[in-house]
N, C-alpha and C positions, 0 to 999 in steps of 0.2 A: 628197489632202485630209487635214487634221489630224484627230486623234482627236475623235470626236463629244463635245460637251459638253452639247448641248441636252437638255432633260428628255424622258423617255419614249423615249430612243434617237434622237431626231431630231437632225439636224446643226445646224439653225438655232438660234442662241443669241439669245434675245429679251431685250433690255434695255428694261424697262418705263419709258416716258417721262413718265408722268402727274404725278409729283410734281415739278413745275417751277414755281417761284415767279413766273415771268414770265406764267403763266396767272393771270388775275384772281382766280378763286375760290381757287386754291391759295395765291397770295400773301396773300390775306386770312386764310386758315387759318394760315399761318405767323405773320403779325402777331398774330393773336388766340390763338395757341397752342392751336388747335382740334385736339386729339389725336384725337378721334373721326373727323373728316373725313380726316385724313392716314392714320390707321390703316386705315380702310375702303379707301382708294385702294391702299394697300400690299397688303392682304389680297386684294382683288379681282384685282389684277394677278398675284399669286402663284397664285391659284386658276385664273386663265385660262391659265397656262403660261409666265409670265415666268421667266427664269433669273437676271436681275439686276434690282434695283429702283434706278432712277436717282434721286438726291436732289440737286436744284438749288434752293437757297434763293431765288435771284433777287434777292438783296440785295447790298450792297457794304459794304466797310470792316469795322469791328468788329461790326456787326450780322450780317454774313454768318457770322462765326465762331460766334457763339452760335446763330444760326438753323440752321446746318449741324449742330451738335451735337444740337440739339433734334430735328431731322428724323431723324438717325441713331438716336437713342435711341427715338423714337416708332416708326419702322419696324421695328427689330429686336425690339421688344416683341411684334410680331404675326406675324413670319415670320423663319425662319432662312436665307432666301435671301441671297446676297451682295449688297452694296450698291455701286452705282456712284457715287462721290463726284464730283459735277459742278460744278467751279468752276475758274476760272483763278487763284485766290488761294491761294498756297502755305500761308498761315496757316490758311485754312479747311480745307485738306486735312489739315494736321497735326492740327487740332482734331478732325476727323472720326475719324482713327485713334485718338485718345486715348479715345474712347468706344465704338469699334467692338468688339463682343465675340463676334460670330458666328465660328465656326470656318472657314467658307467663305472662300476668298480673294476680297477685294474688287477693285474696279476704280477706277482714276483716269481721269477724263474731263475734260481730255485734255491731251496735249502736242503741240507742233507742231515743224516744222523751223526756225521762226524763232529766231535765235540767242539773243535775249534771253530767250525762254520756255524754251529748252533749258537755258540757264545757270541759270535759276531753279528748274527742276523735275527735271532729270535725276538728280541725286544722290538726291533724295527718292524718285523712282520706283524706282531701283535698290535703295535701302535698305529700302523698304517691302515688297518682294516681291509687290506687287500686279500684277494685270493692268493694261494701259494702252491707252487709245484714242489712237492717233497720227494726227492730222489731216495730210493731204497739203497743208500750207500752209507756204510758205517765205517768206524775206525778199523774194522776187520777187512776192509777193501771191497772190491767189486763182488757182488753175490754170484754164486755159481749154481745154486739150487733154488727151487721154489721155496723151501723152508728158510733159506738165508734171506730171500726177498721179503717174506712175510714177517720175519723177526725184525728186520730193519724198519719195515713199514709200521709195525706195531709200536716200536719205540718212538718213531716220529709222530704218529697219531696221538700217542699218549702225551708226549711233550707239548705238542701244539694245542691240543684240546685243554690240557691242564693250564696252559698259559692264557687261554681265553679265545683261541681261534675256533670259530664254529666248524663243525665237521663238514658242512656243505661248502666251505671255502677251501678245503684241502683237496688238492689234486695229487694223489699218490702216483708216482712213476716207478713201477717195479723194475725198470731198466731192461730194455731189449738189447741183447748182445748178438753178434753175427752168427748165423747158422753155419757159415763156412768154417768157423773155428771151433764150434761145439755143436754136434748134431742134436743135442738135447736142449739147445738154447730156447727154441720155440716152446717146447713142452714145459720147461721150467717157468717161463714167463706166464704161459697160460694157466698153469697150476697155481701160481701166485695170484693171478687176477681172480680166479674162482674163490680162493680162500679169503682174500681180502674183501671181496664183494659179499661173501657170506657173513664174515665177522663184523664188518663195518659198512653196512648198507648205505649210510648217509654220505660217505666220502666219494669223491670222483676218482676215476682211474684213467690215467693218460699215459702216453709214451711217445718217443720218437720212433715211429713204427718202421721207417725205412732202414734202420740199423740192422734189421733182421737179414737183409739181403746183401749186405756189404761184401764186396769181393766176388759175388756170384753172378752168373749170366741171367738174363731175363729178370732183372730186378723188379720191374713193375709188376710182373705176374706174381712173383713171390709175395710182394707187399700186399697185393689185393687179396690173395687167399689168406694171408696171415691176419689182415684186419677183419675179415669175415669171421675167422675163428675166434679172434679176440673179442669181438662184439658179442658173440654167442656166450663167451665166458664171463662177460660183465664189463668190458671196457666201454666207457662212455665219453671218451675224449681222445684226441690225437694231435700231436704236433706234426704238421704235414703241409704239403703243397695243395692248397684248395683249387689250384688251376688245373690239376690232373683230373680231367673229366671222367676217365675210367675209374679212378679211385673213388671219386665222389658218387658215381653210380653204384659201385660195389657197396659202399657204406649204406646208401639208401636201401638197397636190396637186402643187405645183411640185417639191417634194423627191422625190416618187415618180417623176415624169417625168424628173428629172435624174439618177436612179440613186443617190440618197442614202438610199433607204428599201428595204433588202433584203427581198425577197419582198412588198413593199408592206405590211409589217406595220403601220406607223403609220397609213397611209391606211385600211386595212381597220378598224383599231381606232377611228379617228375616225368612219368612216362608221357603224359599229355603235352608237357613242355619240351619233349625231345631230349631230356637230359639222361636218358638211360640207353640211348643208341650206342 
């Protein structure tokens, strides 16, 4: 396993997902330049244990450039946590780096194995020195099997490391797809996580874990069981809501059971603080 990055010694690296302009209330806050709302979301996620604050304006074109810069400036005014710049637009990513002032190494979310996107972003990823989320998505489309996910991940890891990106800066996302549309979706993802962890122990593995439950009842229950299984398989990061106390408690417990918490130190500390109730 790679060196732990998570806060308080935990292995799991939490990328706080709440500042996303595709969410109606956040999109309105971006449009209105509601600094108080965005600042509160950033501060709450930091307090809850996030390691990165994801910033996704949810807009397009020139608006996305100015919106991204405003989000970055607003977030870093209330926390020194690194920011995950979430956009497929190279211009918006460049703009984010122009105003980023925190010393912590940021993240680019994301790059794929699709040739057009590689051509557009690879040089910038290398030059920026940032961490990068690499989606297991190729020109062949969305992966359906564990093997497809591993193949796309292998291609990305090869390209990125050959270009000079250190393995420990790469966050592979094998892509979680809804269980409701494919009963093998969870098994395929978990199989890919195990294989990638075995073959490339230095890279990180992340995901948008709530995708597994899309369209199904009792989503939070499914998400919690899924993340426990994924941690046992080798997942060490997640793009998620850190304000979900039950999910955070599940992660802490799953890490202890997976042998990622020496002497159960984090588990015991969380229990004493009342965070496992």
